[in-house]
N, C-alpha and C positions, 0 to 999 in steps of 0.2 A: 504494500500500500504506500502511495506517495504522499508525503506531507506537503501542505501548501506553504509556499514561501511567505514569510511575514511581510516583505516589501514588494510583493508581486502586484503591480498595478492592473494586470490583466485579470486577476482572480479576486482581488479585494479592492474595494473603493478606498480612496485616501481617507484618513481619519479627519473628521470635522469636529473641532472644538467650539463650544459656545452655543448660543441660542440660534436656532434656524427661524427665519421669518421672511415672509414675502415683502419685497420692497417695491416701491412704485405707487402709482395712484390707487386709491381706494375710494371709489365713487359709488353712491347709491343711485340706481337708475329710476327715473320717474316713468312708471309704466305707461303713462298716457302719451308720451312723445318720443321715447327712445325705443328702437326695435331690439329689445333685450328681454329674454326670458331666462329662467334658471338653467335651461338646457341648450339655448340657441341664441345667437345674436347676429346682426347684420355684419358682414365682413368689414365694413368701414370702422367698426368698433373693436377690432381685434387687439389693438394695443391698449385699450382702455378698460375693457371688461373681460374677466376670465370666465368662460363658459366651455362646456365640452365640445361644442360645435359652432362653426360660423357658416353663414349662408350668403351666397351671392344672390341678389334679388332677381326675380323673374317678373318683368313688367307685364301687367295685365290692364285691360281697359275696363273701367267701371260701367256696368249696364244700368239703365234706369231702375230705380227702386231698390238698389243694393243698400244694405244696412250694415254698419260696422258694429260688432257686438263684443262684449267683454269676455266671452268664452265661445267655443265652437259648438253651439247648440241654439235652437230656435227660442228657447225660453230664457236665454241669457239676457242680461241688461243691454239695451240698445244704447250705444254711445252717440251715434249720429247717422243720418242718412248720407250716403256718399254721393258726391256730385257726378252725374252721368258724364262719361267721356274722359274723366280724369284718370290718371295712372295710379294703380294700386300695386305696390311692389311686394310680391308674394315671397315669403321666406320659408314657409313650411306648408305642406298640405297633408291633412289627415282626414280620411273619410271624405265627407262632402264639404269640408271647411278649409279655408286658407287663412293662415296667419301672416300678417305683414303690416305695411305702413302705407298710408296715403301719400303719394309723392315721395320726396326726399326728406321733408321736414314735418310732415303731417302726423296725425294721430295713428296709433298702433292698435290693432285688434284683429278680430276674426270676421270674415265675410264668407257667406255661402258661395260655393263654386258656381252656382247658377247665376250669381250676381256679377261675375266678372268673365272676361274672355281674354285669351292670349292675344297680344297686339300683333296685327298682321293677318288674323284669320277672318 
């Protein structure tokens, strides 16, 4: 049986003394205007918010009558009616709902897939 070398950097990480801490900005996101959830954020926020995944927006056109909601279900609170023809940047799709942001600076929430369409279709 071969013993591990004490100073072998390929088999043992270097010893770290002291307290380990994350450094850098620690900012709380306002869920109403920043495209950040606990599991996902807009790629433009990669240097500011730590989440498991970042998403590149997929632009969609808002159809008449589309409603932005606080959760991906019909009985969720309505945040606002979205203006027809505007761009809704989809960051995630689950079931019949898309999560994203109105334009680049607008409100964030969920919209039914039936209320948006891919731009160019």
